[in-house]
C-alpha positions in Angstrom: 3.1 213.0 199.3 4.2 212.0 195.8 5.4 214.5 193.2 2.1 214.1 191.4 0.2 215.1 194.5 2.4 218.2 194.9 2.2 219.2 191.2 -1.6 218.7 191.2 -1.9 221.0 194.3 0.3 223.5 192.5 -1.9 223.3 189.4 -4.9 224.0 191.5 -3.2 227.0 192.9 -2.3 228.3 189.5 -5.8 227.7 188.3 -7.2 229.8 191.1 -4.9 232.6 190.1 -6.1 232.9 186.5 -9.2 235.0 187.3 -7.2 237.7 189.0 -4.5 238.1 186.4 -4.2 240.1 183.1 -4.6 238.5 179.7 -0.8 238.2 179.2 -0.3 236.8 182.6 -3.1 234.2 182.2 -1.5 233.1 178.9 1.8 232.6 180.6 0.3 230.7 183.5 -1.7 228.4 181.1 1.6 227.6 179.2 3.2 226.6 182.6 0.2 224.5 183.6 0.2 222.7 180.2 3.9 221.9 180.6 3.5 220.6 184.1 0.6 218.4 183.1 2.5 216.9 180.2 5.6 216.2 182.3 3.9 214.8 185.4 1.0 213.2 183.5 -1.7 214.8 185.6 -4.7 216.9 184.6 -7.2 219.1 186.4 -9.9 218.0 183.9 -9.3 214.3 184.5 -11.9 213.0 187.0 -9.6 210.2 188.0 -6.7 212.6 188.8 -9.1 214.9 190.7 -10.3 211.9 192.8 -6.8 210.7 193.5 -4.7 213.8 194.0 -7.1 216.5 195.2 -6.7 217.6 198.9 -9.2 219.5 201.0 -6.6 222.0 202.2 -5.3 224.3 199.5 -1.5 224.6 198.9 -1.5 228.1 200.4 -3.0 226.9 203.7 -0.5 224.1 203.9 2.4 226.5 203.4 1.1 229.0 205.9 0.5 226.3 208.5 4.1 225.0 208.1 5.6 228.4 208.3 3.5 229.2 211.5 4.6 226.0 213.1 8.3 226.8 212.5 7.9 230.2 214.0 6.0 229.0 217.0 8.7 226.4 217.7 11.0 229.2 218.7 9.2 231.0 221.5 9.8 234.6 222.1 11.4 235.3 225.5 9.3 236.4 228.5 10.3 239.2 230.7 11.7 236.7 233.2 13.8 235.2 230.4 15.2 238.5 229.5 16.0 239.4 233.1 17.8 236.1 233.6 19.7 236.5 230.3 21.0 239.9 231.4 22.4 238.3 234.5 24.3 235.7 232.5 25.5 238.5 230.2 26.9 240.4 233.2 28.6 237.3 234.5 30.1 236.7 231.1 31.4 240.2 230.9 33.1 239.9 234.3 34.7 236.6 233.3 36.0 238.3 230.1 37.8 240.9 232.4 39.4 238.0 234.3 40.6 236.4 231.1 38.3 233.4 231.6 37.1 233.3 228.0 35.7 229.8 227.9 33.6 230.3 231.0 32.4 233.6 229.5 31.3 231.7 226.4 29.2 229.4 228.5 27.5 232.3 230.2 26.7 234.0 226.8 25.4 230.6 225.5 22.9 230.6 228.4 21.9 234.2 227.7 21.3 233.5 224.0 19.1 230.4 224.8 17.0 232.5 227.1 16.8 235.5 224.8 17.8 234.8 221.2 16.5 238.2 220.0 19.3 240.2 221.7 22.1 241.0 219.3 24.5 242.0 222.2 24.8 238.5 223.5 26.0 237.1 220.2 28.4 240.0 219.7 29.9 239.5 223.2 30.3 235.8 222.5 32.1 236.7 219.3 34.6 238.7 221.3 35.2 235.8 223.6 35.8 233.5 220.6 38.3 236.0 219.1 40.2 236.0 222.4 40.5 232.2 222.1 41.7 232.5 218.5 38.5 231.0 217.1 38.1 233.8 214.6 35.8 231.8 212.2 33.3 231.4 215.1 33.7 235.0 215.9 32.7 236.0 212.4 29.7 233.6 212.5 28.5 235.1 215.7 28.9 238.7 214.4 26.9 237.8 211.3 24.1 236.3 213.5 24.2 239.5 215.6 23.8 241.7 212.5 20.8 239.6 211.3 19.1 240.7 214.5 20.4 244.3 214.4 21.8 245.4 211.0 22.8 248.8 212.5 24.9 247.3 215.3 28.3 249.0 214.7 30.2 247.1 217.4 29.3 243.8 215.6 30.9 245.2 212.4 33.9 246.3 214.4 34.5 242.9 216.0 33.9 241.1 212.8 36.5 243.3 211.2 39.0 242.4 214.0 38.3 238.7 213.3 38.8 239.1 209.6 42.1 240.8 210.2 43.3 237.9 212.3 42.3 235.6 209.4 44.2 237.8 207.0 41.0 238.5 205.0 41.8 242.2 204.6 39.2 243.0 202.0 36.4 241.7 204.3 38.1 243.5 207.3 38.2 246.7 205.4 34.5 246.5 204.5 33.6 245.7 208.1 35.5 248.6 209.6 34.1 250.9 206.9 30.6 249.9 207.9 31.4 250.3 211.6 32.8 253.8 211.0 29.7 254.7 208.9 27.4 253.7 211.8 29.7 255.3 214.5 31.6 258.2 212.8 33.0 259.4 216.1 34.7 256.2 217.0 38.5 256.7 216.6 39.2 253.0 217.0 37.2 252.2 213.9 39.0 254.8 211.9 42.4 253.6 212.9 41.4 250.0 212.2 40.1 250.9 208.8 43.3 252.6 207.9 45.3 249.6 209.0 43.1 247.2 207.1 43.5 249.4 203.9 47.3 249.3 204.3 47.4 245.6 204.8 45.1 245.1 201.8 47.4 247.2 199.6 50.5 245.4 200.8 48.8 242.0 200.1 47.9 243.2 196.6 51.5 244.4 195.9 52.9 241.2 197.3 50.6 239.1 195.1 51.5 241.2 192.1 55.2 240.9 192.6 55.0 237.2 193.1 53.0 236.8 190.0 55.6 238.9 188.0 58.5 237.0 189.5 57.0 233.7 188.4 56.3 234.6 184.8 59.9 234.8 183.5 60.7 231.6 185.4 57.7 229.8 183.8 58.7 231.2 180.4 62.2 229.9 180.7 61.0 226.5 181.8 58.8 226.3 178.8 61.6 227.6 176.6 64.1 224.9 177.6 61.4 222.2 177.4 60.6 223.2 173.7 62.1 220.4 171.5 62.4 222.8 168.6 64.5 225.2 170.5 66.7 222.5 172.0 67.2 220.9 168.6 68.2 224.3 167.1 70.6 224.9 170.0 72.3 221.6 169.3 72.7 222.5 165.6 74.3 225.8 166.6 76.8 224.2 168.9 77.7 221.7 166.1 78.1 224.5 163.5 81.8 225.3 162.9 81.1 229.0 162.4 79.3 229.2 165.8 82.1 227.3 167.5 84.7 229.8 166.1 82.5 232.7 167.3 82.4 231.1 170.8 86.2 230.6 170.8 86.8 234.2 169.7 84.5 235.5 172.4 85.9 233.3 175.2 89.4 234.1 174.3 88.8 237.8 174.9 86.7 237.3 178.0 89.3 236.6 180.7 91.3 239.7 179.8 88.2 241.9 179.9 90.1 244.8 178.2 89.4 248.4 178.9 87.7 250.7 176.6 91.0 251.6 175.0 91.5 248.1 173.6 89.8 246.8 170.5 87.1 244.1 170.8 88.7 240.7 171.0 92.3 242.1 171.4 94.5 240.1 173.8 96.7 241.8 176.4 100.3 242.1 175.4 102.1 238.8 176.3 105.3 238.9 178.4 108.5 237.0 177.7 108.7 233.6 179.3 109.7 233.7 183.0 109.3 237.5 183.1 106.7 239.0 185.5 104.6 241.9 184.2 105.7 245.3 185.5 102.2 246.5 185.9 98.8 244.8 186.2 97.1 244.4 182.9 94.3 247.0 182.4 91.0 245.6 183.5 92.5 242.4 185.1 91.8 241.1 188.6 94.0 242.9 191.3 96.3 240.9 193.5 95.0 239.8 196.8 97.0 242.6 198.6 95.0 245.2 196.6 91.5 243.9 197.3 91.0 246.0 200.4 87.8 248.0 200.0 86.8 251.3 201.6 84.2 249.5 203.7 86.8 247.1 205.2 89.3 249.9 205.8 87.5 253.2 206.0 90.6 255.2 206.7 92.3 254.3 203.4 90.6 256.7 201.0 93.3 256.1 198.4 92.7 252.3 198.2 91.4 251.4 194.8 88.7 248.8 194.6 88.8 246.1 192.0 88.4 247.7 188.6 85.2 247.1 186.7 85.1 244.8 183.7 86.2 246.7 180.6 84.2 247.5 177.6 86.1 245.2 175.3 84.9 242.0 177.0 81.3 243.2 176.9 81.6 244.1 173.3 82.7 240.6 172.5 79.7 239.2 174.2 77.4 241.6 172.5 78.9 240.8 169.1 78.5 237.1 169.8 74.9 237.6 170.8 74.2 239.7 167.8 75.6 237.1 165.4 73.8 234.3 167.1 70.5 236.3 166.8 71.2 236.7 163.0 71.8 233.0 162.7 68.6 232.2 164.5 66.6 234.6 162.4 68.0 233.1 159.2 67.5 229.5 160.2 64.1 229.6 161.8 62.4 233.1 161.6 59.0 231.8 162.7 60.4 230.4 166.0 62.3 233.7 166.6 59.1 235.7 166.1 57.2 233.5 168.5 60.0 234.0 171.1 59.9 237.7 170.6 56.1 237.8 171.0 56.3 235.7 174.2 58.8 238.1 175.7 56.6 241.1 174.8 53.7 239.4 176.5 55.8 239.0 179.7 56.8 242.6 179.7 53.2 243.7 179.3 52.1 241.4 182.2 54.9 242.7 184.4 53.7 246.3 183.9 50.1 245.3 184.5 49.0 246.8 181.1 47.9 245.5 177.8 48.1 247.0 174.4 44.4 247.7 174.4 44.2 248.8 178.0 41.9 251.7 178.5 42.7 254.8 180.6 40.7 254.4 183.9 40.1 258.1 183.9 38.0 257.8 180.8 35.1 256.7 182.9 35.8 259.1 185.7 37.2 256.4 188.0 40.4 256.6 189.9 
C-alpha cells in the first residue's frame, strides 16, 4: 500500500467522524484534512482519487483485524499446558537448590513457553540469571514478570538485588521501596532498602568529592596555559625589584627564625672554624635528636623537630603581598578575573551559589 492509499483511508476515517463531533472539533479536523490533501495530493472529492485509492474495508476494520491476528498468534495456555508448566517450574526450583542454575533456566524456559501468563516463572528465571551473574537479564525478566503482575513484590525484590549488583543504587532503592510497600512485613526488603539507601548516599558523596577535587586541578591547568598569565610571570621574574624581593625572602627562608626574630633577620654568624654552642633557634636538629615519641615511647623528654618559626613565614607572606600589589597595578583586569574564578571554585566546592534558595522555603527537606 502506498502512502497515498494510507492517507486516503485516513481521510475517509476523519470524514466519517465529522458528524459526531462538536463545531470546534469539526473545524480542527477539517484543517487537518485540508493539510493532508495538499501534502499528499489526494482529495475525497476527486472521482479519480476515489476510484484509485478507495478500499472496501474501512481503516478501523483493517486495524482491528491486524490487532486480533497479533493476539490470536499467542494462544492462551490450556489446563494441560499450565499443569505441565508447573512441573517444569518444580524441576527448576529443585535444580536451583542444587546449584545447577543453567539447567534451572532451561526448565523455566519450558514453563514460560507453555504458560506465558504466569509471572512466577519469569521471576524464578530472573533469580537463576542473578546466580550466574547475568544481572541485566535478571532485570529484564523481572520487568516482564511485573508486566503480568504489577503487584508482585518478589519481582521487585529480585530486581532490586540485580540492580545492586550492577551498582545502580537509585534503581535498587526504588525497587526495594516498592517491594516493601507491597509486603510491609518482609524484614529482608527493609534491610535491603536501608543498604541501598546507604550505598546511594555513599555514591553521591564520592561523586561530589571527586568533582570538587578535580575543579582546582582543572583551574590550575587552565591558569598555567593562559598566555597572558605566563607572559606576566616572565615579566615579574625579569623585574629587578621582584628579583630583589625573591632574594630577600629566600635568604631568610633556610634559617626559619622564631617569633622572637625580626622578619628577614639572619641568625648570628659564628667565627670561622668555630662550631655553634647551641643549635640556632628554629633550625633543623642534628640526627641524634630526631627521635620522636612514637619511635621511642619511653622517652617523654625527647623533643621533636621544632616547627618552622614565624619569621620565615612572615617573609613569604610579605613577598606574596608585594607580588599581589604588583599584579594589581600591572594588570588589574586579569587579577579580578582570577579572583572571580577562585570564588566560583569555592562556591562549587560547597555546593552552593550566591542565589541558592533555602530548600526549606518550599517545605522540602
